[in-house]
Every structure is written in C-alpha cells, then in structure tokens.
LOGU-762647 format. One record per atom (N, C-alpha, C): atom name; x, y, z. Coordinates in steps of 0.2 Angstrom, whole numbers, plus 5000, padded with zeros to 4 digits. Layout:
<nodes>
("CA",(X,Y,Z))
...
</nodes>
This chain:
<nodes>
("N",(5093,4952,5063))
("CA",(5090,4954,5056))
("C",(5082,4955,5056))
("N",(5081,4958,5049))
("CA",(5075,4960,5048))
("C",(5075,4958,5041))
("N",(5067,4954,5041))
("CA",(5067,4952,5033))
("C",(5060,4956,5031))
("N",(5060,4958,5025))
("CA",(5053,4963,5022))
("C",(5051,4961,5016))
("N",(5044,4957,5015))
("CA",(5040,4956,5010))
("C",(5038,4962,5006))
("N",(5041,4963,5000))
("CA",(5040,4970,4996))
("C",(5035,4970,4991))
("N",(5030,4973,4988))
("CA",(5026,4971,4982))
("C",(5029,4980,4979))
("N",(5030,4978,4973))
("CA",(5032,4985,4970))
("C",(5028,4985,4963))
("N",(5024,4992,4962))
("CA",(5022,4992,4956))
("C",(5024,4996,4951))
("N",(5024,4995,4945))
("CA",(5026,4998,4939))
("C",(5022,4999,4933))
("N",(5022,5003,4928))
("CA",(5021,5002,4922))
("C",(5023,4995,4920))
("N",(5020,4991,4915))
("CA",(5020,4984,4913))
("C",(5027,4984,4908))
("N",(5027,4990,4907))
("CA",(5032,4993,4899))
("C",(5040,4995,4904))
("N",(5040,4996,4911))
("CA",(5045,4999,4915))
("C",(5048,4992,4918))
("N",(5045,4987,4918))
("CA",(5045,4983,4924))
("C",(5053,4978,4924))
("N",(5056,4976,4916))
("CA",(5064,4976,4915))
("C",(5066,4978,4919))
("N",(5067,4987,4917))
("CA",(5072,4990,4920))
("C",(5069,4992,4927))
("N",(5066,4992,4931))
("CA",(5064,4992,4939))
("C",(5066,4988,4941))
("N",(5064,4982,4939))
("CA",(5067,4975,4940))
("C",(5072,4976,4942))
("N",(5078,4977,4936))
("CA",(5085,4976,4937))
("C",(5088,4981,4940))
("N",(5084,4986,4944))
("CA",(5086,4992,4947))
("C",(5085,4990,4954))
("N",(5082,4986,4956))
("CA",(5079,4984,4961))
("C",(5085,4979,4964))
("N",(5087,4974,4960))
("CA",(5091,4971,4961))
("C",(5098,4971,4961))
("N",(5099,4979,4961))
("CA",(5105,4982,4961))
("C",(5107,4985,4970))
("N",(5101,4986,4970))
("CA",(5101,4989,4978))
("C",(5104,4985,4984))
("N",(5105,4985,4990))
("CA",(5109,4980,4995))
("C",(5104,4978,4996))
("N",(5102,4970,4999))
("CA",(5098,4965,5001))
("C",(5093,4965,5000))
("N",(5090,4966,4993))
("CA",(5086,4965,4990))
("C",(5086,4962,4985))
("N",(5082,4956,4984))
("CA",(5082,4951,4980))
("C",(5074,4951,4980))
("N",(5073,4950,4969))
("CA",(5069,4949,4966))
("C",(5066,4941,4966))
("N",(5059,4942,4968))
("CA",(5057,4935,4969))
("C",(5050,4933,4963))
("N",(5047,4939,4962))
("CA",(5043,4936,4956))
("C",(5039,4942,4952))
("N",(5038,4941,4948))
("CA",(5037,4946,4942))
("C",(5030,4944,4939))
("N",(5027,4948,4938))
("CA",(5019,4950,4933))
("C",(5021,4953,4927))
("N",(5025,4951,4923))
("CA",(5025,4956,4917))
("C",(5019,4962,4913))
("N",(5012,4957,4913))
("CA",(5006,4961,4913))
("C",(5003,4965,4917))
("N",(5004,4965,4924))
("CA",(5004,4969,4928))
("C",(5007,4974,4930))
("N",(5013,4974,4928))
("CA",(5019,4975,4931))
("C",(5019,4975,4939))
("N",(5019,4971,4941))
("CA",(5019,4969,4950))
("C",(5027,4965,4953))
("N",(5031,4968,4956))
("CA",(5035,4965,4956))
("C",(5035,4963,4963))
("N",(5039,4957,4967))
("CA",(5039,4955,4974))
("C",(5045,4954,4976))
("N",(5047,4958,4978))
("CA",(5054,4956,4982))
("C",(5054,4958,4990))
("N",(5061,4952,4993))
("CA",(5062,4953,5000))
("C",(5068,4957,5001))
("N",(5068,4961,5007))
("CA",(5073,4964,5009))
("C",(5076,4961,5015))
("N",(5081,4961,5016))
("CA",(5086,4958,5024))
("C",(5089,4966,5022))
("N",(5088,4967,5030))
("CA",(5093,4972,5033))
("C",(5093,4972,5042))
("N",(5097,4976,5043))
("CA",(5102,4972,5051))
("C",(5096,4977,5055))
("N",(5092,4982,5054))
("CA",(5088,4985,5060))
("C",(5082,4988,5055))
("N",(5078,4989,5060))
("CA",(5072,4992,5058))
("C",(5073,4998,5053))
("N",(5078,5003,5055))
("CA",(5080,5009,5054))
("C",(5082,5009,5045))
("N",(5086,5001,5046))
("CA",(5090,4999,5039))
("C",(5084,4998,5035))
("N",(5079,4995,5037))
("CA",(5073,4992,5034))
("C",(5070,4997,5031))
("N",(5069,5003,5034))
("CA",(5064,5008,5032))
("C",(5069,5012,5028))
("N",(5075,5014,5028))
("CA",(5077,5017,5022))
("C",(5080,5013,5015))
("N",(5079,5006,5016))
("CA",(5077,5002,5010))
("C",(5071,5002,5007))
("N",(5067,5005,5010))
("CA",(5060,5003,5008))
("C",(5061,5011,5004))
("N",(5063,5017,5006))
("CA",(5062,5022,5005))
("C",(5068,5023,4998))
("N",(5071,5017,4997))
("CA",(5075,5019,4992))
("C",(5072,5014,4986))
("N",(5068,5009,4990))
("CA",(5065,5004,4983))
("C",(5059,5010,4981))
("N",(5056,5014,4985))
("CA",(5051,5018,4983))
("C",(5055,5025,4977))
("N",(5060,5027,4980))
("CA",(5063,5031,4975))
("C",(5067,5027,4965))
("N",(5066,5022,4966))
("CA",(5068,5021,4960))
("C",(5063,5023,4956))
("N",(5067,5023,4950))
("CA",(5062,5028,4944))
("C",(5059,5022,4941))
("N",(5053,5025,4940))
("CA",(5049,5019,4938))
("C",(5044,5016,4943))
("N",(5045,5017,4948))
("CA",(5040,5014,4953))
("C",(5034,5017,4956))
("N",(5030,5014,4955))
("CA",(5025,5019,4954))
("C",(5020,5018,4963))
("N",(5023,5012,4965))
("CA",(5018,5010,4972))
("C",(5024,5003,4977))
("N",(5027,5006,4981))
("CA",(5031,5000,4985))
("C",(5027,5000,4992))
("N",(5024,4995,4994))
("CA",(5022,4993,5000))
("C",(5025,4985,5005))
("N",(5025,4988,5010))
("CA",(5027,4983,5015))
("C",(5022,4977,5016))
("N",(5023,4971,5015))
("CA",(5017,4969,5017))
("C",(5019,4960,5022))
("N",(5024,4961,5021))
("CA",(5025,4954,5027))
("C",(5033,4959,5031))
("N",(5032,4957,5038))
("CA",(5039,4960,5042))
("C",(5043,4954,5048))
("N",(5048,4951,5044))
("CA",(5050,4947,5052))
("C",(5055,4951,5056))
("N",(5055,4950,5062))
("CA",(5063,4953,5065))
("C",(5064,4947,5069))
("N",(5070,4945,5072))
("CA",(5073,4942,5075))
("C",(5081,4946,5081))
("N",(5078,4945,5087))
("CA",(5081,4948,5093))
("C",(5082,4955,5089))
("N",(5077,4959,5086))
("CA",(5082,4965,5084))
("C",(5083,4970,5092))
("N",(5088,4972,5094))
("CA",(5088,4974,5099))
("C",(5085,4983,5098))
("N",(5082,4985,5096))
("CA",(5080,4991,5094))
("C",(5074,4989,5096))
("N",(5070,4984,5094))
("CA",(5063,4984,5094))
("C",(5062,4981,5104))
("N",(5068,4977,5104))
("CA",(5065,4976,5112))
("C",(5067,4981,5115))
("N",(5073,4984,5115))
("CA",(5073,4991,5117))
("C",(5065,4995,5119))
("N",(5064,4995,5113))
("CA",(5056,5001,5114))
("C",(5050,5000,5117))
("N",(5052,4990,5117))
("CA",(5046,4988,5119))
("C",(5045,4986,5129))
("N",(5052,4987,5130))
("CA",(5053,4986,5138))
("C",(5048,4989,5144))
("N",(5043,4985,5145))
("CA",(5040,4992,5151))
("C",(5043,4996,5154))
("N",(5041,5000,5158))
("CA",(5044,5006,5161))
("C",(5046,5002,5169))
("N",(5044,4996,5171))
("CA",(5045,4992,5177))
("C",(5051,4990,5177))
("N",(5055,4990,5171))
("CA",(5061,4987,5171))
("C",(5059,4978,5171))
("N",(5054,4976,5167))
("CA",(5055,4968,5169))
("C",(5059,4964,5163))
("N",(5061,4958,5162))
("CA",(5065,4955,5159))
("C",(5063,4956,5155))
("N",(5068,4955,5147))
("CA",(5064,4954,5139))
("C",(5059,4949,5138))
("N",(5059,4943,5142))
("CA",(5055,4938,5141))
("C",(5048,4939,5144))
("N",(5047,4946,5147))
("CA",(5040,4945,5149))
("C",(5037,4954,5146))
("N",(5040,4955,5142))
("CA",(5037,4961,5138))
("C",(5030,4962,5139))
("N",(5027,4968,5140))
("CA",(5020,4970,5138))
("C",(5020,4973,5132))
("N",(5015,4970,5128))
("CA",(5015,4974,5123))
("C",(5009,4982,5120))
("N",(5006,4979,5126))
("CA",(5001,4984,5127))
("C",(5003,4988,5135))
("N",(5004,4994,5134))
("CA",(5007,4996,5140))
("C",(4998,4996,5146))
("N",(5002,4995,5152))
("CA",(4996,4994,5156))
("C",(4989,4999,5157))
("N",(4993,5004,5158))
("CA",(4986,5009,5156))
("C",(4981,5008,5152))
("N",(4983,5005,5146))
("CA",(4980,5003,5139))
("C",(4976,4997,5141))
("N",(4978,4993,5144))
("CA",(4975,4985,5143))
("C",(4968,4986,5148))
("N",(4963,4980,5146))
("CA",(4959,4983,5147))
("C",(4957,4980,5155))
</nodes>
C-alpha cells in the first residue's frame, strides 16, 4: 500500500470545482481546503508506486490545477521497491543496502 500527501494549488475561484473533481478520482480524498489561497491537501492511496505516480499525473491533469506536488510518501512492503533495493549480492530483504557499496564512504 502506498499513501501520499499531495498539495494542490488552483485559483481561489476554481477551488470548489477542482476539489469536486479531485474527490471523483479513485483513491483520492480531500482533507483540507484553503479557499483564500486556493490550496487543497489530498491523500492518495495506491497499490504500487507506478499507480501512485499515475495518480499524481491524473491530479495534475485536472482542469484548473496550477500545481500538484507530493510532499509525503509512505509505502508498506511494496514488492516493486523491495525488488529494486535488493543489492546484487543477493542478501535477504531485511539486510538491504540503501547506498550501493561502491558509493559508500
């Protein structure tokens, strides 16, 4: 499971329409709106990193969105990430190196 906190900016006049469009997107919940600044905070839930990034692209494509930026990301046992982090020496998942040995000081 992937959760991401995303800040969306739009013109204050467009906030109601943008907020309504965001709530129609799968996995997206609006948690805060600032009508004076045109700021919306959403949480998106996705099954994979690819789905999460595609969701962010859908948010950015909503008519009236000026900016959408992911500020927080949480993942839990995402196999896509775990596979990518395994080092080439074949260590168990619990012994992952985040920095490749050739780059470590």
